[in-house]
N, C-alpha and C positions, 0 to 999 in steps of 0.2 A: 711186417713192416708197419711204420706209423702211418697215420691217415695221409692220403694223397701222395705217399711215396711207395713205389712198387719195385719189386726185384724179382728177377728170374735168371737162373743159370742154366744155359742150354747144355745138352749132352756133350757137346764138344769143348766145354769149359769156358765159353764166352758168357760173361755176366752182363745183363741188361738192367739198368737202374733208370727210374723215371720219377719225376715229381710234377704233379699237375698243379699249375698256377693259373687258376681261372681268371684272375684279375688282369692278366697281361694278354697282349695280342701277338707276342713273339714266341719263338722257341729256339733253344740252343742245344747242341750236342757236343759231347767231348769223348773222343775215342782214345783210350790209353792202351797201347800195344807194348808188351814187355820187350822192347828192342832199343833200349837206351844206350848211351855211349859207353856204359860199363861193359857192353858186349862188343865194342869195336876191337878188331884184331890189333894186337900191339904194334904191328908193322904198318897198319893202315888206320891210324887214329884220325877221326873225322869222317869215317865211312858212313856212320848213321846220318850225319847231317847232309852229306851228299845224296844219300838215298832219299831223305825227306824232301829235298828239292826236286829230284827226278820223278817222284811219285805223281806230282801234279802236272807233268809234262806229257800228258796223254794217258788214257786208260779206257779199257773196254772198247766201244766202237768209235771213240773220239780221239782225234789227234790233239796235240798240245793247244792249238788255237781254239779248236772246237770245245775242248774241255773248259778252258778259261771263259769262253763266251757263255757256255751253259751255266756255269756257276754264277757269273755276273748277272745273267738274265734272271736268276732267282733272288737277286739282291742279297747275296750271302756275304756277310762279314766273316772272314775265315782266316785260318792260319795253321801252320804246322811247325813243329819244332822237336828238338831232342833234349830230353832231360837225362838224368843219370841212369834211371832204371827203365824209363818208358819213352816211346815216341808218341807225341800228342798230335792229334788232328782234331780241330774244332771248327764249328761254324754256328752262326746265329742269323736268323731271318724271320720273316713273318710266319706265323704258325702254319698257314695253309701251304707254304712251300717246303716244309720240313720233309715230307715224304719223298718229294722229288730229289731233294738234296741227299738224303740217305741212299737213294737208289744210285746216285752218281758216286758217292763215297764207297759204296760196296765195290764198284769197279776200281776205284783208286787203290783200295786196300788189297783187293784180291787179283786184279787184272791190270796192273800198271804196265805201260809200254817200256819204261826205263830206257829211253832212246839213246843209243850209243853215240849218235852224232851230236848230242847235247851235253855229253859228259864234260868235255873240255870247258864249256861255258860255265857249268855248275862248279867245277873245280876252281875256276877263276874267281867266282863269287865267294867261295870258301876261303881262298887266299886273302881276298879283300877283308873279309870278316876277321880273319886271324890277324892281319896287319893293322887293322883299326885299333886293336888293343894297345899298340904303341903310342897312339894319340890319346888314350884314355887311361892315365896312370892308376885311377881307382880300380878300374876293371882288371888291370894287369896285376896289381898287388893282391886283389881278391882271388884271382886265379892262382897266384903263387901261394897264397895262404892255404887253399884247398890241397895243393900239391904236398904241403908239409903237414896238413891236418889229418888227412886220411891216407891209408896205404893204397897201393895199386890193387885192383883197377877202380877203387872207389874215388880216386882223385882224378879220374879221366875228365876231360873237358870236351863239351860238344864240338868246339871249334877244331879239335885235333891239333896236329902239328903240320908244318910245311912239308916235312918228309913223308908223313903219313898220307896227306892229301895227294902228293905227287905219285904215290905208289898205288893209288886206287885205279882199278880197271873196270871196264863194263862187266866183265865176268864176275868180278868180286862183288859188285853192286847186286847183281842178280842172285848170287849165292847167299849174300847177306839177307836179302829179302826172303828168299825161299826158306832159309834156316830159322829166322826169328819172327817172321810174320805168320804166327800160328794163333789159333783161337784160344787155346788153353791159357788162362790167366789174363786174357784181354778184358777190358772193361769199357762198355759203352754206356754213357749216362746222357739223359735227355731231361730238360726242364723247360716248362712253358705251358702254353694252352694246348695240351695234348690229351688224347684218349688212350688209355693204357692198352686195351685189348687189340685195337687195330695196329698200334705201334709194335706190340709183341709179335703179332702175326707177320708184319712186314719184316722184322728182323729175323724171324724164323725162315722166311722165304729167301732173304738176301744172304744170310750167314749160316743157316742150319746145316748145309752140306759142306761147310768149310771144315776140313779135317786137319789134324796134326797137333803135335806138342813138341816142345824143345826142352832139352836139359839145360836149365839156367843156373845150375850150381857153379860156383867159382870159388877159388881160394885167394885170400888176400896176401899181399907181400908184407914186408916188415914195416914197422912204423917209421916214417921218415924223420929226419932231424927236426927239432922243435923251434929252431931259430934260423932265420935267414934274412939277408939284406940284398936287395937288388940295387946295384949302383947305377944311378942315372942322373946326369946333370940337369937338375930342375931347380926352380925357385921354391918349390914346395916339397915337403916330405909327407908321404902317405904311410899310415900306420894301421896294421890290422892285428888284433889280439883275439884268441879263441881259447875256450876252456870247456871241459866236459859238462853236459847237463843231462836231462832225461828226455827220451823221445815221446811222441804222442802215443797214448795208450798206457803209459806208465801212471801209477796212482798219483805221482807228484807232478804230472804234466801241467795242470793249471797253476799250481804254485810256482813252477819254473817259469811259466808264461808271465805270471805276476811279477816275479823277480826281474825278468828282462824288461818289462814295461816300466818298472821303477827306474831302471837305468835310462830307457829310451822308449817312450810310448809313441804311437802314431801321432804325428803332429809335433810331438817332442819338445815343445818350447817350455814346458814346466817340469820336464823330467830331469833327473840328476845330472846326466852327462852334459846336456845342453846348458843347464843352469850353472853348474860348477865350473865347467871347462870353457865353454864359449862365452856365456853371458857375464859371469863374475870376473873371470881371469882374462878373457879375450885371447885365449891361447890358439884357437883354431877357427876356421871358417865353416867346418862341417864335422859333426860327430854323431854317431848313431850306434845302436846295437840291435841284434835280433837273434831269434832262436832258429838254428838250422837243424832240421830233424830228418834223419833217415829212418828206416823201419826199425833198426835195432840199436841205434845210437843217435846222439844229438850233441850239439855244441852251441854255446852262446858265442856269437861273433860280434866284435866291436870294431869300429873304424873311426879314424880321425885324420883329417887333412889339415896341415898347418904349414907355417913357414919353416925354413931350415933352422933359423935362429932359435925358434921356440919348440922345436921337435922333441928334444930330450925332456923338457919340462912337461910337454903334452903327454908323452908316454908315461912319465912318472905319475902324473895326476890321474890319468886314465886308469892305470892299475890300482892306484889308491882308492879311487871311487868304486871300482869293482869290488875290492876287498871290503870296503866300508859297508857293503850290504849286510855283512854279518853283525854289525853293531846295532841295527834296528831299522824298522820300517814304520813310517808314520801313517796314521789313520787317513789323513787327507790324500796321501799318495795312493792308497788303495781305492779310495772313493773316485779319484781321477781315473785310475785304471779301469774300474768297473764302468764308468760312464763312457770311456773311449771304446771299450770292447763292445758294449751294447750298441753304440752308434754304428760301429762297423758291421755288426750283425744285421741291423736294420737295413743298411745300404746293400748288403749282400742279398738279403731276401727279395730285393726289388729288381735284381739283375738275373735274367735267365742264364747268361753265360757263367756268372759266379756260382749260381746254384748247381749247374751241371758239373762244373769243376769240383765243387765241394762234395757232391755225391760220389764221384769217382775217387777222389782223394781219400775220403773216409773209408770207402770199401777196400781200397788197397791197404791202407795202414791198419784198419781195425777189423775188417771183415763184416762191418755193419755201418749203418748211417746214423749218426747222432741226431737226436731231435733238438729243436730250438730250446725246448724246456730243459733238456739235460745240460746243454751248454750254459743256459741262463742260470740254472741252479748252481753249477760249478763256479761261475763267475761271482754270483751273489755270495757264495760261501767263502770267498777269499777274505782273509783277515791279516792284519800285521803279524799276528802270532803264527799262523800256519805258513805264511810266506817265509818268515824268519826261520822257522823250524826247518823248512826245506833247505834254505841257504846254508844253514849250519850242518845239516846232514850231507849236503852236496856242495861243499865250499869251493870257491874259485881256486883252482889248482892246476898243475900240469899245463901251464900256459904255452900255447904256440904263438909265436910272435914273428911276423914278417913285415919288413919295412921296405920302402922304395924311396930313394932320394940320393943326394950327393954324399951323405955321411951315414955310416952305421951308428946305431944308438946302443946305449948300455942298458942292460936289464939288471 
């Protein structure tokens, strides 16, 4: 591994990653367990999210109140959540409290109480989260886009369904934990003012005797329809558009990233979608694009929120701007992209939580951790010619388009 970044995979399949950051006084950890919502049973969608909430309601020798008090007493900024492939548990605190925090999280992961008498309250929270999407049209149309973009179970949503949440039992929660909380394939990353050898010894003590592996293979269903409209009486229309790109690890990944940043860079006010659709034409109040990458596939996803009267024109111009990428990329656009990405890298390097997340993400997607120099070199190597070459070899095509509003739009 590169200087100050360490890696060890234990015999049980758990990988420990660590980055020593001597200039900070904090430390953060990020634990990724392959127990994401893709593994929710079809009849109990939302089970992973319910489990993630119950995990922190008592573990080891502590009941729910004692566990919360112990974590708060460490000054731990923490959270847990369910992604598509993984359940994430993370925390950040002053470096001297990291060891005590990891001791507690070993109990949370391996010895949770999963109290039956709190299941109903957790289900109620899951219902609220699901219902809140009705008040957030952008979230709802984004959720619907994924339902049409990916086949099942890759289009599962962490929030599940009302029917799925209602079908969850305490026994189902315990079976789900027992089946999927296994060390094989789990990734624990730590970043901050840490010492590698004591950290490795502690993780060996806490997790070395954790045994088990799960069969995480699954088959995908058929490709869903590529067009959909959600009828809802609103004063606004919400538009989502997606088309295939290349995932992280592909030789063209950085060129694909450059292409999407031409459309919509972080901050976005000088990117094409903002300039052409919002600033020049005044068509919408919000427009953006990003690269959504899974391990074996990726899509560029664009969003626009506009008035009903201007919705059709907004969709037409949005698609035209996406297609216009093939006509040429300007030097100043690439220079702006490079400056923006470099600024983001600098910010990331100063955050222990960001670094811990980066380590785990890279290891999952690539099986290694990219160095700052590697990323910097790839970004510096972007040119109008190589971005344009990528766009022409992977042109915008096979659009998936989902809209939400009072009227369906024409493509």
